[in-house]
N, C-alpha and C positions, 0 to 999 in steps of 0.2 A: 473625524480625521481631517476633513476639509478645513474646519476651524483651526485645528492645530497647525496645518500647513500654512494657512493664511498668517497666523501669528508669527511662525518661523520666518516667513517671507518679509514681514514688516520689520522684525528684528534685524534680519539680514541686511535690508536696505538702510536701516538706521545706522548700523555699524559702518557701512560704506560712506554714507553722507557725513557722518560726524568726523571723518578724518580726510575730508576732501582737500584740506590745505597741505597735506603731506606730499613729498615729492620723490623720495627714494623708492626705486623699484625693488620688488621682492623676487628673488630667484626661485625657480621651481625645478623639480626633477622630472625625468622622463616618465610617461605613463606606463603602467603595466596592466596585465590581465590577471586578476588574483581571486582565488576562492578560499574561504576560511571554513574549516570544520571546527565548530566551537562547542565544547561540552557544557552547555548551560543546562545541566541535568542533575537530578537528585544524586547527592553524595559525591559529585565531582567538585574539585577545588575551584574557587572563583577564577574566572577568566581575567587575566591581566591585560588590560587594553593599552598598557604602556609598551608592549612588545614592539620591536622595530617596525614590522610589516604593517601593523595596525596604526601605529602612531604616524607613519609616513603618508598614509592615505590622503589627508587634506592637502598636502603639498605636491600631489601628483595629478594635476588636472588632466582629464581625459581617461583616467584609470577606470576600468570596469571592475566591479567587485560583487561578491555574493557571500552571504553567511549561511552555512548549512548546519542544521541541528541533527545530530546522529541518533535521535530518539527512535523507538522501534518502527515508527512510520516517518522516515526522514523527510524534512521539509526545510524551506528557507526561513531563517529567523525574521527577515524582512524582505521586501521586494529587492531583487538585484538592481544595482544602480550604477551610475557613472559620476565621478567627481567632476563638478562643473569647471569648465575651462574659461577663466576670466582674464587670461594673460594679455588679451588684446584690448582690454577695456581702459588701459591707462591707469589702473589703480596703483597707489603707492605701497611702499613696504608695510606701513602701519595698517593701511586698509586691508591688505592681503592677510596680514597676521590675524586680524580680527575675523575676517571671513573664514580662514582656516580653523580658527578656534571654534567658530560656530558649527562648522562641518564636523569637527571632531566631537563636540558635545552632542550633536544630533546622533552620530553613529554610536557613540558610547551609550547613550540613552536607549537606543534600539536594542542593543545587546543586553544591557543590564536589566531591562524591564521585561525581557522575554520569559514566558512561562511555557514549558513543554506541554503539548496536548496529550502525549502518551508516555507511558513508562517504558522501562527496559532500554537497551541500546543496540542498534544495528549498524555496526561500523562498516560492513561491506556495502550496504546500500547507500550509506552516507558518502563514502569515498567515491562510489560510482556516480552519485549525483553531482558531487563537486567536480570531478574530472569531466563529466559531460558538459557541465556549465562552462568550464574553461575552454573545452574544445569548440563549443558553440559560439563563444565570444572571441575566438582567436583572431588576431590581426597580425599580418606579416610584419616582422621586425620588432614586435612587442613581446616582452618576456612573459611567460605563463608560469604563475607561481601557485603552488598549493600549500597552504599553511594549516596545520592541525594543532589545536590546543585542547587536549583531553588526555585521559589516562590510557586510552587504547582498549579499555575493557569493553567487551561486547557480549551481550546476554541474549541475543536473538539473531535470527537470520543465518547466513552462511558461516559466520564466525560466532559460535555459541560457546562461551567460556563457562556456562553453567553445566552443559552436557559434557564438555571436555575442558577441565581446568587447565590453566597455563602449564602446570608442572607435568601434564600428560600430553601436551602438544608436541607433535613432530613438525618442527618449523618448516622444513623443506617440503615434505609431503602435503602438509596442510595448505601451504601457499600455492602449490601447483593445483590442488583441488579447488580452492576458492577462485583462483584466477581463471580456471577453465569454465566456471559457471558465471563469472561476473560479467562477461561480455562487454568489456570496456578497454580502451587502449590509452596508455599513458605516454605514447610516443611524442605527443605534442606538449607534454609538461616539461618545462625547463628546470624546475627546482621544487623540491619538497622540503619544508621546514616543519619539524614536529617539536612542540613544547610539552613538557610534563608527562612524557610517556612513562607509564608504570607508577605514576604518583597518584595513588588512590585516595579516596576520602576517608572519613572517620569511621563509617559503618563497615566498610569493606576491610577485612583483615589484611595487614600489610604483606606484600610478597617479598621473598628473599632475592638476593642478587642474581641467582641462577634463573629464577622465574622472570625477572626483569630483562635479562639478556635474551631469554626465549621470546618474549613479546617483541623485542627490537629485531631479532633475527627473522621472526615470522613476517612482520610488516615490511622489512627490507626486501626479503625474498619475494613477497607479494608484489611490491612495486617494480622490482627488476623483471619479474615474470610478465608484468603488464607492459613493459617497454621502457622503464626508467633506467638511466645511467646511474649506477650505485654511487658514483662520485658526486652526484647532484642531490643526494639524500642526506639531510643534516638533522641530527637529534640534538636539541638544545636543553640544557638544564636550567629551567626557569623555576625559581623557588616557589613552591605552591603556597597559596594563601593559607593562613591558619583557619580560615572560614571555608565552609562548603555550602553548596546549594542544598536546599531541603524542600522538595516538592512532594508532600504527602500524597497528593492525588495522582502523582506520576512517579511512583517509587521504582527504584532500580534494585534488582536482587543482588545479593552478595554471592561471589563465587567461592568455591573451596580453594584453600591455599595449603600448600604442602607444609606439613609439620606443625601447624598452629595448635591443633588439639593435643599433640603429644609433647608440646613444648612447655606445658604447664603441669607440674606434679603436685599431688595432694600432700599436705604436711604429714610426715610420719617420722618416727625416731630414726629409722634406717638411713634417712638422708644425711644425718649428722654423724653417722658412724664411719663415713668415708673420710678421705683425706680432707684437710681443712680447705684447700683450694677449690675442691669440687662441690662443697656443701651447697652453694648457691649457683651451681652451673646452669640450672634452669630455674625460672620463676616458681615460687611456691604459692599454692592457694590454700587458704584456710576456708573450708566449706561451711555452709550454714549448719550442717549437722554436727560439726565439731565444736561449735561454740553456742549454738541455740539461743538466739535472741528472743526476748519477749516481743511478739508481733508489733511492728510499727514503733519500736524503741531501740535504743542502744544498750539496754540492760539485759544481762544474761539470765536465762532461766535458772542456771546452776553456775554461779560464779566460780566455785571451786573446780568444777569440771572444765570450764573454759580455760582457767589458768593452767590446769594440768595439760590440756591439749597444746597450749602455746609454750609450755615449759622448755621443750627441746630447742626452740629458737632462742629463748632467753639464755639458756645455759651455754649455747654455742657462742653467742655474742659476748657474753661475760668472759668466756675463756679466750676469745680471739678479738682483742680490742683494736686490731688493725682492720677489721671488717665493719662496714656500715651498710645499712639497707634503706630502701624506699618502700613505703607501703601505701596502698590505696584500697578503697572499697567501692563496690557497686551494689545497687538495689535492683529488684526486678521491675520490668516495665519497658515499653517500647518508646517512651518519651522521656526527656530529661526535664522533669519538673523541679521547681525550687525545693519542694518538699523532699523528693527522693535524693537530690544532691546533698541537702542538709543532713538527712538521716545517714547517708553513706559516710559523710565526713565525721559524724558523731561516732559511728561504729569504728572507723579507722582510729580515732582518738582513744577509744576505749581499749582497743587492742594494744596501742602504744603504751597506755597506762599500765597494763599488765606487764609489759616488758620493763618499764621503768621500776615498777614495784619489785621485780625480780632481780634488779641490780644493773640493768643495761643503762649506760649513760645516754643522756638525751641527745648528744651530738652525733651518736651513731644511728639515730633513727630519724628519717625524714618522712613526714606525713604529708601526702599530696591529695588535694581534692580535685577530682576530675569529673567530666561528664561521661555517661555511658558510651557515647560515640567516640571517646578518646581511648577506650579500652579495647585492645586488639582481640581480647578473649571473650568479649560480650557476645552472647548468642541471641540474635534478634528474632522476633516473631513468636516468642514464648509467652507473652503477656505477663500476668502476675500469679498464675495458678501454680500447681504443684510442680509442673515441668520447669518452671522458671526458677526453681531453687538453685540451679547452677549459676545464676546471676547474683544471688545473695551471697557475696563472698568478699574476702580480703586477699589481695595479691601482694606478695613480698618478693623483692628482687634485690640483687647486689647493686649498690650505689653506682658501680662502674659498668654495669651491663647496658646493652643497647636498649632494652626495654625501659630501664630507669631513665636513660637519656631522653627517649621519646616522650615518656610520661611527664617528666619535668619540663621539657620544652613546650608541650601542649598546655600544661597548667600555667606556665609563665606567659605564654601568648594570650591565654584566656584572661589572665589577671591584667595584662597590659591593655587589652581591649576594653 
């Protein structure tokens, strides 16, 4: 660490000396006291260090800052610090620009290189740590800001969404109970800014709008109960990254989500006996038992039986040429290997071929290759044994459905990367 600091100091001085001939002064902003709770955790979306509060740090000399990780044993991501105040050194605009760029690069590296020491998430203790840090560094006349960048999911401690999933939470009663035990005051916090609340990673099943509102209501009530003015609490929609953190040695459990299991129906003829508009009202799953692949291949044990199982879909699409579908497949296993993804894609293509052979036009079928982590119906922790049969499946959805949009967006993002 000493060697690294020495190198940074040399680079720092070099940047200053190389622009000694410049003359224009650089304007700086007022310092603040700020604490970040950053979800650099398994299955959380990558933290965007371009958010305003982080990006502004280098231009706020004198600002005190801390980065808190909300893992099950909350800790600081790096030592709390202060942005150096060089405004009385006579440095020019170009010199200050380079100094600030170096500070920003150093802070970004500290956040991006952090690896959590423990799994699970304890949001209650993390928030308490961040607030106490703000209170201890409080300076009269200086704004105290709490910035949170994570989904808000908590799987341990006072806020345990494994024991009580979001759809079962009473926001008001829960906020009062947590606040009573938290033993921390937010009277001295001037502003709370929360990014990506409710935006979970790829392993965690997606929550619906009502659940997202419950999370927001719960945390808002918690902050107000602890002393915050609700007018100073802001939730911002920061587009989550297509990538997520993956820390196998510090995994975070997934919580139950309302309606996910019942939102997927097994293929049967009765689905297509309803009105045409409701035939694909819910995604349809073709199970392993309905088509029976030869192990580790995309070949059917009984091609005729597989074609018969898929026939209701083919007949429906041939009769309703205004309808189109998206289909994808997954294989068993708790990792996304190249082999499993290739096999899943081959099985999807084989299902599509049966549809084409039955008369379905190619333009009405979109085959998408995805990772298991992009499938909201994937059941993790089952390995590759008999219980994992539920993951050897093909899912079919209406092209205009929300599921189809999510799957195609994920596949597109993966392709662009």
